[in-house]
C-alpha positions as CSV (number, residue, x, y, z in Angstrom):
1,X,11.3,-5.3,-5.0
2,X,8.3,-3.1,-5.3
3,X,7.2,-0.5,-3.2
4,X,3.6,-1.8,-2.8
5,X,4.8,-5.3,-1.6
6,X,7.5,-3.8,0.5
7,X,4.5,-1.2,2.4
8,X,2.3,-4.5,2.4
9,X,5.1,-6.4,4.0
10,X,5.5,-3.3,6.2
11,X,2.3,-3.5,7.6
12,X,1.8,-7.4,8.4
13,X,5.2,-7.7,9.9
14,X,3.9,-4.5,12.2
15,X,0.7,-6.3,12.6
16,X,2.5,-9.6,13.7
17,X,4.6,-7.7,16.2
18,X,1.8,-5.9,17.8
19,X,-0.2,-9.1,18.2
20,X,3.0,-10.2,19.5
21,X,3.4,-7.9,22.5
22,X,-0.6,-8.2,23.1
23,X,-0.6,-12.1,23.0
24,X,1.0,-11.6,26.6
25,X,-1.7,-10.0,28.2
26,X,-4.2,-11.5,29.3
27,X,-7.8,-10.7,27.6
28,X,-10.0,-12.3,24.5
29,X,-8.5,-13.3,21.5
30,X,-10.5,-11.2,19.0
31,X,-10.0,-8.5,21.4
32,X,-6.4,-9.0,21.1
33,X,-7.1,-9.5,17.1
34,X,-9.1,-6.2,17.1
35,X,-6.4,-3.9,19.1
36,X,-3.5,-5.0,17.2
37,X,-5.5,-4.0,14.0
38,X,-6.1,-0.5,15.4
39,X,-2.5,0.1,16.7
40,X,-0.8,-1.3,14.0
41,X,-2.7,0.9,11.7
42,X,-1.9,3.8,14.0
43,X,1.7,2.6,14.4
44,X,1.7,2.1,10.2
45,X,0.9,6.2,9.8
46,X,4.1,7.1,11.5
47,X,6.6,4.6,11.0
48,X,5.3,3.3,7.2
49,X,5.1,7.1,6.0
50,X,8.1,6.9,3.5
51,X,7.3,3.2,2.1
52,X,3.7,4.7,1.5
53,X,4.5,7.9,-0.4
54,X,6.9,5.3,-2.2
55,X,3.9,3.1,-3.1
56,X,1.9,6.2,-3.7
57,X,4.6,7.7,-6.3
58,X,5.1,4.2,-8.0
59,X,0.9,4.2,-9.0
60,X,0.8,7.6,-10.0
61,X,3.8,6.8,-12.5
62,X,1.6,4.0,-13.6
63,X,-1.4,6.0,-13.5
64,X,0.0,8.5,-15.7
65,X,1.8,6.1,-18.5
66,X,-1.6,3.9,-18.7
67,X,-3.3,7.4,-19.4
68,X,-0.8,8.7,-21.9
69,X,-0.4,5.2,-23.4
70,X,-5.1,5.5,-23.6
71,X,-4.5,8.6,-25.4
72,X,-2.2,7.5,-27.9
73,X,-4.1,4.4,-28.7
74,X,-7.5,6.8,-29.4
75,X,-5.6,9.5,-31.6
76,X,-4.2,6.2,-33.5
77,X,-7.2,4.8,-34.0
78,X,-8.7,8.1,-35.0
79,X,-6.5,8.2,-37.8
80,X,-4.8,11.4,-36.2
81,X,-1.4,9.0,-35.6
82,X,0.9,9.9,-38.6
83,X,4.1,8.2,-37.8
């Protein structure tokens, strides 16, 4: 499973868990949703740090691969690639 998918599912799961806890409190539904969003974002900053760092690493590696491939294609099109 990719790190981005794990992190996304973790964020959604954390939101649902916080919303479930807030559902027992008597208040406006919109307020419950907003509080669940804020609290789950704050909790995910600490609880999902490992998955977030893993996802950032995968994104950085993909960007480096794209940059390298782009440079290789540019040199091939310029005639500098003598393979």
